C-alpha angles and dihedrals in degrees: 000000000000119000128199102211108204127199135150089229134046103283092194087069106091092202093067119102094352089303093295094115087057101042097046095066090042089058090052093047089052087063092058093260118142115234126203113188122226109180149113090080118188118246103213126185090042094136092055093043093050088059089051091050092052089049092057092045095048102041105027104021087230133136117245118193114211094197092061093055111121096229090052094049094048091047090053088051091052091051091050093046092051092051092045089058090064098053137057111238136152100210142011116233129184137176089219143026100238100084096040103037093103099021117143111202142133095236121088112256126227130178134188116194144144105240147016124232091248090051095052097048109112089353100095120035091240089060097046127104091020121178117247092247092059091046091051094048094042094053092044089051092051093047092050092050091050092050094049099044127092091210133008107207120191130189095227143032088239094058092046090050092053089054095051095042098045105036135046098250134142104253089215091071093051113090136175123222118161117228119245131236117284092227139098106246129178094155120133131198093272091054090051093049089054092047092050092047091052093060114103118256094202096059129047105218114204122188125204110192115179144105098226112064098193102035091047092049099248091154090056092048090051094049091048090054091049093051093047090056090048088052091055101261114129097230128174126193121204115195119203127176103025146029117260114249104220143136113249130357128328119247116254091249090068118085118194114198099169124210116349114188117226090197090083125065090232093052094045092050091049093051091046090052092049092051092045093053095048126095095207139012104221115196111150094185122193089202129013130158093198124324115225089187090071090059090047092051091050090053086067094044092257115146117220131230113201147125136286095246138118115335097341097097090062088062105033120055117186112252094008106069105350144316134285126208132193113264090245096047119137121251086242090064092058092045094050091053093049093043093050096050093040090055089055098046093173087062089052091054091050090051091050091053090046090052090057090049089055089053094046097048103030118007107056133095095244092061091041094050092047091051094048092048089052091051092049093049093048092051097051 
């Protein structure tokens, strides 16, 4: 089967969309599917639309999204259609709805993404305080994509639910397939046991890995670490991806490493080492469509501590690969959980091994690609 893989950007660039645009076609190729890339689409009309954006900002204090503008979306569709006419493909596949929402083509359309437009409104800061024109166009775009597609595949139960609840769509064409970990992993259970055994038992090493300090709950992770030390647990927090936003100085048990790029071998190896050495990934997000980093942590046998929000519950299952808390949970709730499992270190080691098993059987690209291929074949 030949697939036309459609993105607005260059999907061979691993830095785009947290690497998802790159790894999705790799997962399809691993299932002996042929992939033809259609990407790097031109966004025309940008000069006119920038004026429109400034108008909304200046006079209405509202956010206007250029990439949900109808003329942009239809122009993307025309570019894709023109390039499709020059290649031989069986289906069109996209990791998002923007480039295929108004696409006219003979091939069946599939998409696999992490959120709907309705689901993202007022969820992430970038999609808050939107003007009515953007909301109208964004919802029309999503509805059109759902009508045109053969299957709408989402990475989480939450995203699939927002599609069914907010748009007239046949639930039978809405499927859920979790994304895998954007990481090269040849580790087996014996490797993980050795990694877990190598972690110190006299220091609880917590890792915060995210680019948005507040949305990802960095302030909560910091307070949890402070309280653990107050309670007598020697806890250390390593912060990667951003600078903490705090008043005053950081305690000496907080290490801030800033942004480490995974696009270089050196950066990827450093991040892998930091994950491997940690006892927990702590990311108490206030909003999260999915969270690839949780899958990556599990691939090293690292349990995750996070929140019951967005797509996270599809990844993290209490007692199997981590623990989820309500967004409004007290710091004491987090601390009690960590203290309890730390005091029964054998239970921690069992959880770490279980976390790797979740990665191996559910949260990797091989399993994901195989599942998506099966869904495609069954729908044809």
